[in-house]
Every structure is written in structure tokens, then in C-alpha cells.
C-alpha positions as CSV (number, residue, x, y, z in Angstrom):
1,M,-111.1,-37.6,-148.0
2,N,-109.9,-34.7,-149.6
3,E,-107.9,-33.3,-152.2
4,I,-104.5,-33.8,-150.1
5,N,-105.5,-37.2,-149.3
6,L,-106.5,-37.8,-153.2
7,C,-103.1,-35.8,-154.7
8,D,-101.1,-38.4,-151.8
9,S,-102.4,-41.5,-153.1
10,L,-101.7,-40.5,-156.6
11,V,-98.3,-39.9,-155.5
12,E,-97.8,-43.2,-154.4
13,L,-99.7,-45.0,-157.8
14,V,-97.1,-42.4,-159.9
15,K,-94.5,-43.7,-158.0
16,D,-95.1,-47.6,-157.8
17,T,-95.8,-47.1,-162.3
18,V,-92.5,-44.9,-162.9
19,K,-90.6,-47.4,-160.9
20,N,-88.4,-49.0,-163.3
21,F,-88.3,-45.9,-165.9
22,R,-84.8,-44.9,-166.4
23,L,-84.4,-41.6,-168.1
24,L,-81.1,-39.2,-168.6
25,N,-79.9,-37.0,-166.4
26,K,-78.5,-33.6,-167.4
27,N,-75.5,-35.2,-166.5
28,G,-75.9,-38.5,-168.6
29,E,-77.2,-41.0,-166.1
30,A,-80.1,-43.2,-166.7
31,V,-82.5,-42.6,-163.5
32,T,-85.7,-43.0,-161.8
33,P,-87.6,-39.9,-162.6
34,K,-87.8,-38.3,-159.0
35,V,-91.8,-37.9,-158.7
36,Y,-93.0,-34.6,-156.7
37,S,-96.3,-33.1,-155.2
38,G,-97.8,-29.8,-155.8
39,F,-94.4,-27.7,-157.2
40,L,-90.7,-28.7,-158.2
41,P,-88.5,-28.1,-155.0
42,L,-86.7,-24.6,-155.6
43,K,-83.5,-24.4,-157.5
44,N,-80.5,-25.9,-155.6
45,D,-78.3,-27.8,-156.6
46,E,-80.5,-30.8,-157.0
47,E,-80.7,-32.0,-160.3
48,V,-85.4,-32.4,-160.9
49,F,-85.2,-33.8,-164.3
50,P,-86.4,-35.8,-165.2
51,Y,-89.5,-36.0,-162.7
52,V,-93.3,-36.6,-163.1
53,L,-95.0,-33.8,-160.9
54,V,-99.0,-34.5,-159.3
55,R,-100.5,-31.1,-158.7
56,H,-103.8,-30.2,-157.6
57,E,-106.1,-27.6,-160.1
58,K,-109.2,-27.2,-159.1
59,S,-112.0,-28.3,-157.6
60,S,-115.5,-27.7,-156.9
61,T,-118.3,-29.2,-154.6
62,D,-121.8,-29.4,-154.9
63,W,-124.3,-32.1,-152.2
64,E,-123.2,-34.8,-154.0
65,G,-119.4,-34.4,-153.7
66,T,-117.1,-33.1,-155.6
67,N,-115.1,-32.8,-158.7
68,C,-111.4,-32.4,-158.7
69,S,-109.2,-32.0,-161.4
70,V,-105.7,-33.0,-161.5
71,S,-102.5,-32.3,-163.6
72,I,-99.5,-34.7,-163.9
73,I,-96.7,-33.5,-165.4
74,A,-93.8,-35.2,-167.2
75,G,-90.6,-33.5,-167.2
76,S,-87.2,-35.0,-169.2
77,F,-84.0,-33.7,-170.2
78,C,-82.6,-34.5,-173.8
79,D,-80.2,-32.3,-175.0
80,G,-80.6,-34.1,-178.7
81,K,-77.0,-35.8,-179.0
82,G,-77.6,-39.0,-180.3
83,P,-74.8,-42.1,-179.7
84,S,-72.7,-40.5,-182.2
85,G,-72.2,-36.6,-180.1
86,I,-74.0,-35.3,-182.4
87,E,-76.2,-32.3,-181.7
88,G,-79.5,-32.6,-182.8
89,E,-79.7,-36.1,-183.7
90,D,-81.7,-37.1,-180.6
91,M,-84.3,-35.0,-180.2
92,N,-86.7,-37.7,-177.7
93,G,-87.0,-35.6,-174.7
94,Q,-90.9,-35.1,-175.7
95,K,-91.2,-39.2,-176.4
96,D,-89.7,-39.5,-172.7
97,C,-92.2,-37.3,-171.1
98,L,-94.9,-39.1,-173.4
99,L,-93.7,-42.9,-172.7
100,V,-94.2,-41.7,-168.8
101,L,-97.3,-40.4,-169.0
102,S,-98.6,-43.0,-171.2
103,A,-97.8,-45.2,-168.7
104,I,-99.6,-43.6,-165.9
105,R,-102.3,-43.4,-167.6
106,T,-102.7,-47.1,-168.3
107,A,-101.9,-47.4,-164.3
108,L,-105.4,-45.4,-164.1
109,L,-107.0,-47.2,-166.7
110,E,-106.5,-50.4,-164.6
111,L,-107.8,-49.6,-161.9
112,P,-110.6,-51.5,-160.1
113,A,-113.7,-49.9,-160.8
114,E,-111.8,-46.8,-162.0
115,T,-111.5,-46.1,-158.0
116,L,-108.1,-45.5,-156.5
117,A,-107.6,-45.7,-153.0
118,E,-111.3,-46.9,-152.6
119,R,-113.0,-43.7,-152.7
120,Y,-111.4,-41.2,-155.6
121,V,-113.2,-42.6,-158.7
122,L,-111.8,-41.4,-162.2
123,M,-114.0,-39.7,-164.7
124,P,-113.9,-40.5,-168.1
125,K,-111.4,-38.5,-170.6
126,I,-107.3,-38.0,-169.4
127,D,-106.1,-36.1,-171.8
128,I,-102.5,-35.3,-172.8
129,D,-100.8,-32.4,-174.0
130,I,-97.2,-31.9,-175.4
131,H,-96.6,-28.4,-175.6
132,S,-94.9,-26.9,-178.8
133,E,-92.7,-24.6,-177.0
134,Q,-90.1,-26.5,-175.1
135,A,-87.3,-25.1,-172.9
136,F,-84.6,-26.8,-174.7
137,P,-82.8,-29.4,-173.8
138,Y,-85.6,-29.6,-171.3
139,W,-89.1,-31.2,-172.1
140,Q,-92.8,-30.7,-170.2
141,A,-95.7,-32.9,-171.4
142,D,-99.3,-32.4,-169.1
143,M,-101.8,-34.6,-168.7
144,T,-105.6,-33.9,-167.0
145,T,-107.5,-36.4,-165.5
146,N,-110.4,-35.7,-163.5
147,W,-111.8,-37.1,-160.3
148,F,-114.8,-37.9,-158.2
149,M,-115.3,-38.0,-153.9
150,P,-118.4,-38.7,-152.7
151,Q,-120.0,-36.7,-150.7
152,P,-120.0,-38.5,-147.2
153,A,-123.0,-39.4,-145.9
154,M,-125.3,-36.6,-144.6
155,Q,-125.3,-36.3,-140.6
156,H,-128.6,-33.7,-140.8
157,I,-131.5,-33.3,-143.4
158,R,-131.0,-30.0,-145.5
159,S,-134.0,-27.6,-144.8
160,D,-135.0,-25.1,-146.9
161,F,-137.1,-23.3,-144.7
């Protein structure tokens, strides 16, 4: 029960959530967003857009358990060309990102007892942020989720002597 397993469980939930989505890549093909854990792959010939990235950000542990912050980041491609091919006609890259993150948020909120994989408890408040500065024609939006992992039963009694 650690952060890696939490992120792995989230990757599976995200894959299931976006499996029927079709977003445009830079070749104009409608494809399912790829789902990555941690970071995007190093630059290579493979097109990574559109994508969803699940990344552990921060965790802290006390005697009750571990609180963990995980970002879910959506990236899309939109060069602004609409059906007529005129640049600037279609600037929906941010909408694609928001659509993907909204679907993931809904899937998270529908978890039984707000619990993923029977051990990771979703904490209140899910934030979505679409940055005002974008690297056109690439778009990105971030969602922050917070999780609680209860401490396993202690094997011994703590003594503060």
C-alpha cells in the first residue's frame, strides 16, 4: 500500500475512463489518449499527444496514515484549424483537456465509498486548472487529487519513554 500502487491503480481507472475518447493528434487522426505514469516519455518519433499523465506529487505520513497528492494531467493537440482549414477558427484544445479531466473526475466521484482499489480513500476537493499560458498548438490542464492511505495495524505499541 504505497504511492506507486496508488498511481498504478489510478492509471488503470484513467485508461478505462478514456478508452472511448477520440481526440486529434498532430496528423489529424482521431486517437485515444495515451495514459502514462510519472512523466512523458523522452522525445522520440512517437507522438504523445493526446495524453493523460498520472503523477505522484507529494505525500506525508503520520501515525494515522499517509496523505498523498496526485496530479492527473491532460494534454491535447489543436492547431486552430477548423473544418474549413482556416487557422484560428477552432481553438478547442483546452476544451478537449477539460472534457477528459471532467470524465475522470466523474469516475473518481463514483468510486464506491470514495475508495480506489479497496484501500485508497479520495479526500474532498478536486481541483482542475487550465493554465492561461499554453504552448500552442499543444494544450494542457491539470487536476489535483488528494488521497488517504490508512496506516496498517501496528505490530507493536509505541512507547515514548
